[in-house]
C-alpha positions as CSV (number, residue, x, y, z in Angstrom):
1,M,-27.6,8.9,-35.1
2,Q,-24.5,8.5,-32.9
3,Y,-21.3,6.9,-34.2
4,V,-20.4,4.2,-31.6
5,G,-19.0,0.7,-31.6
6,I,-15.7,1.1,-33.5
7,Q,-13.9,-1.6,-31.6
8,T,-17.0,-3.9,-31.8
9,Q,-17.0,-3.4,-35.6
10,I,-13.3,-4.2,-35.8
11,S,-13.7,-7.3,-33.7
12,R,-16.7,-8.5,-35.8
13,N,-14.8,-7.9,-39.1
14,N,-11.8,-9.8,-37.8
15,T,-14.0,-12.7,-36.7
16,K,-15.7,-12.8,-40.1
17,S,-12.3,-12.8,-41.8
18,V,-11.2,-15.8,-39.7
19,L,-14.5,-17.6,-40.5
20,L,-14.1,-17.0,-44.2
21,L,-10.6,-18.4,-44.0
22,L,-11.9,-21.5,-42.3
23,F,-15.2,-21.8,-44.3
24,F,-13.6,-21.6,-47.8
25,P,-11.5,-24.7,-47.6
26,V,-14.5,-26.6,-46.3
27,I,-16.6,-25.5,-49.3
28,L,-13.8,-26.1,-51.8
29,L,-13.0,-29.6,-50.5
30,G,-16.7,-30.4,-50.3
31,M,-17.1,-29.4,-53.9
32,T,-14.1,-31.7,-54.8
33,W,-15.7,-34.6,-53.0
34,V,-19.1,-34.1,-54.7
35,F,-17.4,-33.9,-58.1
36,L,-15.5,-37.2,-57.4
37,A,-18.6,-38.9,-56.0
38,L,-20.8,-37.9,-59.0
39,L,-18.1,-39.1,-61.4
40,N,-17.9,-42.4,-59.5
41,F,-21.7,-42.8,-59.3
42,F,-22.4,-42.2,-63.0
43,G,-19.2,-43.9,-64.2
44,T,-19.7,-47.1,-62.2
45,Y,-22.6,-49.3,-63.4
46,T,-23.7,-52.8,-63.8
47,Y,-26.6,-54.5,-65.5
48,D,-29.5,-56.1,-63.7
49,Q,-31.2,-59.3,-64.8
50,Y,-33.4,-57.4,-67.3
51,G,-30.4,-55.7,-68.9
52,N,-31.0,-52.3,-67.4
53,V,-28.1,-50.1,-66.3
54,V,-27.7,-49.8,-62.6
55,H,-25.5,-47.1,-61.2
56,A,-23.8,-47.4,-57.8
57,L,-21.6,-45.3,-55.6
58,D,-18.4,-46.9,-54.2
59,P,-17.6,-44.9,-51.1
60,E,-14.2,-46.6,-50.6
61,V,-13.1,-45.6,-54.1
62,V,-14.4,-42.0,-53.7
63,T,-12.6,-41.7,-50.3
64,S,-9.4,-43.1,-51.7
65,Q,-9.5,-40.6,-54.7
66,F,-10.4,-37.8,-52.4
67,L,-7.6,-38.5,-49.9
68,S,-5.1,-38.7,-52.8
69,T,-6.4,-35.4,-54.3
70,L,-6.6,-33.6,-50.9
71,P,-2.9,-32.6,-50.5
72,W,-2.8,-31.2,-54.1
73,V,-6.0,-29.2,-53.7
74,V,-4.9,-27.8,-50.3
75,A,-1.4,-27.0,-51.6
76,A,-2.6,-25.3,-54.8
77,V,-5.3,-23.2,-53.1
78,G,-2.8,-22.3,-50.3
79,V,-0.2,-21.1,-52.7
80,W,-2.8,-19.3,-54.8
81,F,-4.2,-17.6,-51.7
82,L,-0.8,-16.5,-50.4
83,I,0.2,-15.0,-53.8
84,A,-3.2,-13.2,-54.1
85,W,-3.0,-12.0,-50.5
86,K,0.5,-10.5,-51.0
87,A,-0.3,-9.1,-54.5
88,N,-3.8,-7.8,-53.7
89,T,-2.9,-4.1,-54.0
90,S,-1.3,-4.5,-57.4
91,M,-4.1,-6.7,-58.7
92,I,-6.7,-4.2,-57.7
93,R,-4.7,-1.3,-59.2
94,M,-4.3,-3.2,-62.5
95,A,-8.0,-4.1,-62.6
96,T,-9.2,-0.5,-62.0
97,G,-6.4,1.2,-63.9
98,A,-5.4,3.2,-60.8
99,R,-2.0,4.9,-60.4
100,P,-0.2,6.6,-57.5
101,L,-1.2,10.3,-57.0
102,E,1.8,12.4,-56.2
103,R,1.6,15.3,-53.7
104,K,2.8,17.8,-56.2
105,E,0.0,16.7,-58.6
106,N,-2.8,17.4,-56.1
107,P,-1.6,18.8,-52.8
108,R,-5.3,19.5,-51.9
109,V,-6.0,15.7,-51.6
110,Y,-2.9,15.1,-49.5
111,N,-3.8,18.0,-47.1
112,I,-7.3,16.6,-46.6
113,V,-6.1,13.0,-46.0
114,E,-3.4,14.1,-43.6
115,N,-5.8,16.3,-41.6
116,L,-8.3,13.4,-41.3
117,C,-5.6,10.9,-40.4
118,I,-4.4,13.2,-37.6
119,A,-8.0,13.6,-36.4
120,G,-8.6,9.9,-36.4
121,G,-5.1,9.0,-35.0
122,M,-4.3,6.9,-38.1
123,D,-1.3,6.3,-40.3
124,M,-1.3,7.9,-43.7
125,P,-2.5,5.5,-46.4
126,Q,-1.3,5.4,-50.0
127,I,-3.3,7.6,-52.4
128,N,-4.2,6.4,-55.9
129,V,-6.2,8.0,-58.6
130,V,-8.2,6.5,-61.6
131,D,-8.5,8.7,-64.7
132,D,-12.2,8.5,-64.9
133,P,-14.4,11.6,-65.4
134,M,-17.2,9.9,-63.4
135,L,-17.3,9.8,-59.6
136,N,-16.3,7.1,-57.2
137,A,-13.8,6.1,-54.5
138,F,-12.8,3.1,-52.5
139,A,-10.3,1.9,-49.9
140,S,-8.3,-1.3,-50.1
141,G,-5.4,-3.1,-48.4
142,I,-4.8,-5.6,-45.6
143,D,-2.1,-3.9,-43.5
144,R,-0.3,-0.6,-43.0
145,D,2.0,-1.2,-46.0
146,S,-0.9,-1.8,-48.4
147,Y,-3.7,0.4,-47.1
148,T,-4.8,2.6,-50.0
149,V,-7.5,5.2,-50.7
150,T,-8.4,5.5,-54.4
151,V,-10.4,8.3,-56.0
152,T,-11.4,9.1,-59.6
153,T,-10.4,12.3,-61.3
154,G,-14.0,13.1,-61.7
155,L,-14.5,13.0,-57.9
156,L,-11.7,15.5,-57.4
157,D,-13.1,17.8,-60.0
158,V,-16.7,17.8,-58.9
159,L,-16.7,17.7,-55.1
160,D,-15.8,20.6,-53.0
161,D,-13.3,20.3,-50.1
162,D,-16.0,19.5,-47.4
163,E,-17.6,16.8,-49.6
164,L,-14.3,15.3,-50.6
165,A,-13.3,15.2,-46.9
166,G,-16.5,13.3,-46.1
167,V,-15.8,10.7,-48.8
168,I,-12.2,10.3,-47.8
169,G,-13.3,10.0,-44.2
170,H,-15.7,7.3,-45.2
171,E,-12.9,5.3,-46.8
172,L,-10.5,5.9,-43.9
173,T,-13.1,4.5,-41.6
174,H,-13.3,1.3,-43.7
175,I,-9.5,1.0,-43.1
176,R,-9.8,1.7,-39.4
177,N,-12.6,-0.8,-39.0
178,H,-10.7,-3.5,-41.0
179,D,-13.5,-3.6,-43.6
180,T,-10.9,-3.7,-46.3
181,R,-9.2,-6.8,-44.9
182,L,-12.5,-8.6,-44.8
183,L,-13.4,-7.6,-48.4
184,I,-10.0,-8.5,-49.8
185,T,-10.4,-12.0,-48.2
186,S,-13.8,-12.3,-49.9
187,I,-12.4,-11.1,-53.3
188,I,-9.6,-13.6,-53.2
189,F,-11.8,-16.5,-52.3
190,V,-14.5,-15.7,-54.9
191,G,-11.7,-15.2,-57.5
192,I,-10.3,-18.7,-56.8
193,V,-13.7,-20.3,-57.2
194,S,-14.6,-18.3,-60.3
195,T,-11.3,-19.1,-62.0
196,I,-11.7,-22.9,-61.3
197,M,-15.2,-22.9,-62.6
198,T,-14.1,-20.9,-65.7
199,L,-11.4,-23.5,-66.4
200,V,-13.9,-26.4,-66.0
201,M,-16.4,-24.8,-68.3
202,R,-13.8,-24.1,-71.0
203,T,-12.6,-27.7,-70.7
204,L,-16.1,-29.0,-71.1
205,Y,-16.6,-26.7,-74.1
206,N,-13.6,-28.0,-75.8
207,V,-14.6,-31.6,-75.0
208,M,-18.1,-31.0,-76.5
209,W,-16.6,-29.7,-79.7
210,F,-13.6,-31.9,-80.1
211,G,-14.5,-35.0,-78.0
212,G,-18.1,-35.7,-79.2
213,N,-20.3,-38.0,-77.1
214,S,-18.0,-41.0,-77.1
215,R,-17.3,-42.9,-73.9
216,R,-13.9,-43.5,-72.5
217,S,-13.4,-46.9,-71.2
218,N,-11.2,-47.8,-68.3
219,G,-11.0,-51.5,-69.1
220,K,-13.9,-52.6,-66.9
221,G,-16.7,-51.5,-69.1
222,N,-17.2,-48.2,-67.2
223,G,-17.3,-44.9,-68.9
224,L,-18.8,-41.4,-68.8
225,S,-20.7,-39.6,-71.5
226,I,-20.1,-36.0,-72.1
227,V,-23.6,-35.3,-70.9
228,V,-22.9,-36.8,-67.5
229,V,-19.7,-34.8,-67.2
230,L,-21.6,-31.6,-68.1
231,V,-24.1,-32.4,-65.3
232,V,-21.3,-32.9,-62.8
233,G,-19.8,-29.6,-63.9
234,L,-23.1,-27.8,-63.5
235,V,-23.5,-29.2,-60.0
236,C,-20.1,-27.9,-59.0
237,A,-20.9,-24.6,-60.6
238,A,-24.0,-24.4,-58.4
239,I,-22.0,-25.1,-55.3
240,A,-19.5,-22.4,-56.3
241,Y,-22.3,-19.9,-56.9
242,L,-23.8,-20.8,-53.5
243,F,-20.5,-20.0,-51.9
244,T,-20.5,-16.6,-53.6
245,L,-23.9,-15.8,-52.1
246,L,-22.8,-17.0,-48.7
247,T,-19.7,-14.8,-48.9
248,R,-21.9,-11.8,-49.7
249,F,-24.2,-12.5,-46.8
250,A,-21.1,-12.7,-44.6
251,I,-20.3,-9.1,-45.4
252,S,-22.9,-7.0,-43.5
253,R,-24.4,-4.0,-45.2
254,K,-24.0,-2.3,-41.7
255,R,-20.3,-1.7,-42.6
256,E,-21.4,1.1,-45.0
257,F,-23.6,2.8,-42.4
258,M,-20.6,2.5,-39.9
259,A,-18.3,4.0,-42.5
260,D,-20.7,6.8,-43.3
261,A,-21.0,7.6,-39.6
262,G,-17.2,7.5,-39.2
263,G,-16.7,9.7,-42.2
264,A,-19.2,12.2,-40.8
265,E,-17.4,12.2,-37.5
266,L,-13.9,12.7,-39.0
267,C,-15.0,15.6,-41.3
268,Q,-17.5,16.8,-38.7
269,N,-19.9,17.6,-41.5
270,P,-22.5,14.8,-42.2
271,L,-24.4,17.0,-44.6
272,A,-21.3,17.4,-46.8
273,L,-21.0,13.6,-47.0
274,A,-24.7,13.3,-47.8
275,S,-24.3,15.8,-50.6
276,A,-21.3,13.9,-51.9
277,L,-23.2,10.6,-52.0
278,R,-26.0,12.3,-53.8
279,K,-23.6,13.6,-56.5
280,I,-21.8,10.3,-56.8
281,S,-25.0,8.3,-57.2
282,A,-25.9,10.5,-60.1
283,Y,-22.7,9.9,-62.0
284,P,-21.0,6.8,-60.5
285,G,-17.7,5.8,-62.1
286,L,-15.6,2.6,-62.4
287,G,-18.4,0.8,-64.1
288,S,-16.1,-0.1,-67.0
289,V,-14.1,-2.3,-64.6
290,E,-16.9,-4.9,-64.7
291,R,-15.6,-6.8,-61.7
292,E,-18.4,-7.5,-59.2
293,D,-16.0,-8.6,-56.6
294,I,-14.0,-5.3,-56.7
295,A,-17.3,-3.3,-56.9
296,Q,-17.8,-4.4,-53.3
297,L,-15.1,-1.9,-52.4
298,Y,-16.7,1.2,-54.0
299,I,-18.4,3.8,-52.0
300,I,-21.4,3.4,-54.4
301,H,-21.9,0.5,-56.8
302,P,-21.7,1.9,-60.4
303,H,-24.7,-0.1,-61.5
304,E,-26.8,0.5,-58.5
305,G,-29.5,2.6,-60.2
306,E,-30.0,0.3,-63.2
307,Q,-33.4,-1.3,-63.6
308,S,-33.2,-4.8,-64.9
309,L,-33.9,-8.4,-63.8
310,M,-30.2,-9.1,-63.2
311,S,-29.7,-5.9,-61.3
312,F,-32.7,-6.7,-59.2
313,I,-31.4,-10.2,-58.4
314,S,-28.0,-8.8,-57.7
315,G,-29.5,-6.3,-55.4
316,L,-31.0,-9.0,-53.2
317,F,-27.5,-10.0,-52.3
318,S,-25.9,-6.6,-52.5
319,T,-23.3,-5.6,-49.9
320,H,-24.4,-1.9,-50.2
321,P,-27.5,-0.5,-48.6
322,S,-29.5,2.0,-50.7
323,V,-28.0,5.5,-51.2
324,E,-31.3,7.0,-50.2
325,E,-31.3,5.4,-46.8
326,R,-27.6,6.3,-46.3
327,I,-28.4,10.0,-47.1
328,R,-31.5,10.0,-44.9
329,L,-29.5,8.8,-41.9
330,L,-26.7,11.3,-42.5
331,E,-29.1,14.1,-42.6
332,Q,-30.4,13.1,-39.2
333,F,-26.9,12.8,-37.8
């Protein structure tokens, strides 16, 4: 297998990042419109000649409500995204428990990273470490000031120099190919949707326990039962979940193969990287983080080998190819 197409991969990842930036507001605003439309449909009703309730959608009212809500939604999401975009490094560090690794603490790692950066013509990224006896690593960041390679203490203890060079080369290739920028964009978007849906579900939970099944009248005989509000919430949750799946599909599994090839090229020892992947897959760390969005960054998903219905369903939309396939291709390099 020959490592080619670096510039093509960078171009594709940049294009996907732009598409995600454009696609997310469309999904979010569409979800807002559906929410308002469903509330209007079930909340507006009349009685026919037989006394039966007849629901009707008033497009003019929905449009008016949507247009009045639009600036607030755009402004809130825009501010949220900018804050998350600027603070992504500290947010990931806090979620994973990572800390800066000083040169005097582990000069071995710094020497390996510096040599690989010189070989790849790259700037030196920050180096973080997670105090975890298990094995894993990931790259993160959106620009030169925030690019970071994070490793676990277990990885440093178990891998030899050649294997560690292969893993770090893999992560440096993610940075060089702008994979990290694409993944950070995805993490921020999914985080926004997840938080919104969590707030909605908590509100509904509180209404169910403290609000009962009463109707709230607006003076025109219209009202919504808690059951209807729950249905509206479930519909919005389904839309948010669909967005999560689409985001995962947008992140090609090919990026891991490209990073493996790039790591093998940088360390000039594909068998060492294959050996490292085999060791990491046996004892993957960072599973305690329990953040599926951040797990996209890891060199190996910590729950990849688990056998369960949820892991099977998650695997259908996984952003990582199988470790066995990655090792097989590296051994043919």
